[in-house]
C-alpha positions, -999 to +999 in steps of 0.1 A: -897+412-922-899+440-898-888+474-905-880+465-945-854+441-930-858+405-919-866+397-886-865+358-879-873+329-901-891+292-904-888+260-919-912+235-914-907+198-924-932+168-918-922+162-878-908+187-866-899+230-878-873+254-869-871+290-863-843+317-865-836+353-857-817+368-889-793+385-866-788+362-838-749+366-839-755+404-829-778+390-798-771+387-762-780+350-764-763+347-791-733+317-780-772+302-768-790+308-807-762+299-829-754+266-811-781+249-827-771+265-865-745+237-862-775+213-864-787+232-893-817+238-867-822+276-865-818+294-835-839+277-814-832+240-822-853+210-839-893+214-826-912+189-824-937+195-797-947+225-780-923+214-751-889+224-774-900+260-774-887+279-750-911+301-725-932+326-738-911+352-715-880+340-734-889+342-769-910+374-766-878+390-747-856+378-780-882+390-804-883+421-787-846+423-791-841+414-828-866+443-835-846+468-817-819+457-838-841+463-868-852+495-850-818+507-851-806+500-884-778+475-870-766+452-902-749+416-895-715+420-910-707+397-935-677+379-934 
């Protein structure tokens, strides 16, 4: 949660975890972030080892971008 709205989510399983941005459809890298959702693995894909994570710079940028969307009060339009 950030500014009263969901920023991201995480799910953990025995051998991997998943991480996703709530407003991924509105982010600059939406195509990349949404490509993993079809496999049910959040925005980053299946995370089984530290090697599966994006660089610190990249994920920090995504987090800051998601925070700006919440700061601006931008909502996800539901179909």
